[in-house]
N, C-alpha and C positions, 0 to 999 in steps of 0.2 A: 602559788596563789599570792596575791599582793594584799598585805594588810595595811590598815590606815597609817601606821607609823612609818612605812616606807612606800608611800603611795606613788605609783607610776601613772602618768597621765596619757601616755601614747602607747599604742599597741599596733602590731601588724598581723593580719590574719595568717599570713604564710608562716611567720615565726610561731604563732600560737599552735598552728596545725602541726608543725614539726615537733614542738615540745609535747603536744598531746600524743602523737604517734610514738615518740621516743619512750614515753612512759607506758605505752601499750594500753592506753585507756580509751574508752569511748568519749568520756567527758573530761574536760580540763577547765576548772574554775580559774580565771585569771584576775578577777577583781572582786573584792568584798568590802563594802562599807555598810553601816547599819541599814540604810534605806534601799540598798540594791546589791545584787551579786550578778556577775556575768561570767559566761563560759563559752567554750566552743565544743560542739557535740558532733560526732561523725558516725555514720552507719554505712557499712559496705553494701554494694548492690546485692540484693537478695537476703540481707540480714533481717533479723527480728528485733524490733525495738523493745528493750527490756524495761523501759521506764514506767513508773507508777505515778499516780496523781501526787502533786506537790501541795504543801501548805501555803505556798506563795502564788501570786499571779505571775504569769510568764508571757514574755514576748519573744517570739522566734523570728530570726531573719535568715532566710535560706541563702547562703553564699554560693553554693554550687550543688548540682545534682538534681534528680527528679524522683518523685515518690508520690504517694497519696498520704493523706492524713485524716485521721478520724478524731473528732472532738465530740463526745457524747454521741448523738445520732447523726451528726453532720460529717460528710466526707468531701474532700476536695483534692484536686491535683495541686502539688506544690513544686516549685522549681526555683532556680536562681532569681532573686528579687522578690520572692513571696514574703510577706509579713503576716504572722499568725499570732493571735492573742488566745491564751488559754487562762480562764479564771481559776483561782485556787480550788483544789479538791476535785477538779473535773477530770474524768477519764479521758485520756488522749494517747495517740500513738501514731508513729509513721509506719507505713506498710507499703507493699508492692514497690520496693526501692529499686528503681531501674538503673540509676547511676549513683555512684557513691555520693552520699548526702553529707554536706558540711553546713552546720547551722550555728549561728550566734544565738545564745540564749541569755535573756535578761530576766531576773527574778526580783520581784519587789513585794515585801522588804527582802533583805538578804536571805538566801536559802538557809533554813534551819539545819543544823548538823545532827 
């Protein structure tokens, strides 16, 4: 994770994906400033999305993969290029993951720990 005292301005999704995988985690936060945090999230084909509602608003950008997503009572197909907004405290999850899903996640303000 990058903290404000050693702020990095440029990232590459392939580098972030390798770092996330090397750590054996589904989610890797790579940026945190007071107003925003950002991370990369990945779910294997057939996986169950374990996330719970967040205290922050979220914006997802699907880098690769195919799945469905539920936000409250809404359901939609998502794929590379999809942009998804989820307001704070809203139930949401990816499901029916047909191809490994890799997603950039932006939370505002920065995710609470």
